[in-house]
N, C-alpha and C positions, 0 to 999 in steps of 0.2 A: 152327172151320171154315176151311178153306184158301180163299185167293183163287184166281181163275182162273190168274193167273201161277204161283203156287206149285204148283198141281196140274199145270200144263203142264211144270214143271221135274222132276217126279217120273218115275221109270222103272217099267215094268211088271215084276212079279215072277212066277215061275211059281206058279200057285195051282191047287190041286186040293182038292176036298172042300167040303162044305157049310158048313164053319166060315168060309169066306172069302165066303159070300153075305151081301150087304148087307141089313139090315133096312130097313123103310119109313122110318124116321126118318133113318138114315145116307143112304139114297137121296135123300130130300128135301133134306137139307143140300147134298149134292154137286150135286144138279140146280140148285139155286139159284145156283151159280157159273157155269153154263153158259148163255149167252144163247140163247134160242129152241130149246133142246133139249127133248125131251118123252120121256115114258114111253108106249110104245104099249099097247094093250089086252093084247097078248102079253107084256108085261114087258121090251120092248127098249128101249134108249136110242137115240133117233132124232133125225135133223135132215135136212131137205131144203135142199140148196144150189142156187142158180140162178146161171146164167152166160150171158154175152151170145153165146157161140159154141160150136160143138162142139169146137173146138181148145182153148178155155179149160176146158171140161168134162174133156176127156181129160187136160190138164195137171193139173188137180186130182186126178183119179183116180189118176194115176201118182205124184203126190206123196204122196197117202194111202197107196198100196201101199207106197211105200218106207218110210214112217213105220211102217206095219204090220210090215214085215219087220224093221226096226231094233228095234222093241219086242217082236217075236214075239207080237203080239196083233192079230188080224185082223178087221176089220168085214165084214159083208155090205154090198155096194154095189149099188144099183139105179140104172143109168145110162140116161139118155134124152138127147134133144137139149136142151142147155142146163140140165140138172138132173142132180143125184146125191142119192140118199137114202142116208145112212150109218146103219147099224144096228149097235149093239154089244150084246153079251151074252157072258158067259164060260160056255161049255158045260161046262167041267170043274168049275164050282161050282153048275151048275144055275140060273143066273140072273145078276144083276149083281154085279160085283166092283169094287173100287177101280180096277183096270186099265181097265175101260170108261170110267170118268170121266176118268182120266189121259189116255187117248188121244184122247177127245172135246176135252179142253182143249188138247191139242197141235194138233188141227185148227183150233180156234179161234185159236190163236197164228199158225198159218200164213195164215189168212184176213186177219188184221190187218196183215200184213207189207206 
């Protein structure tokens, strides 16, 4: 099982097809590396982040957007005053892939800076 730092050092790969879909055991192992991330009832990898101001919220959103562009793996973002919910799923595999956990780990690395 990778550590959070090892996962954050990975890069997303183009994935298409159900052969890249993670099973529940793989998902559980990777989820244990990510503090406070959860699986939604709909099977999304999610975490809500809180911020002291709207400006800090938007800085986070723009940083995550830049990371998503660099990795070519884009989360759904739900933005409100002082909060952002980040949700990952890989549409091309029909659920969660390694890329989802890699990007979540990269976000965790950003937050720790």
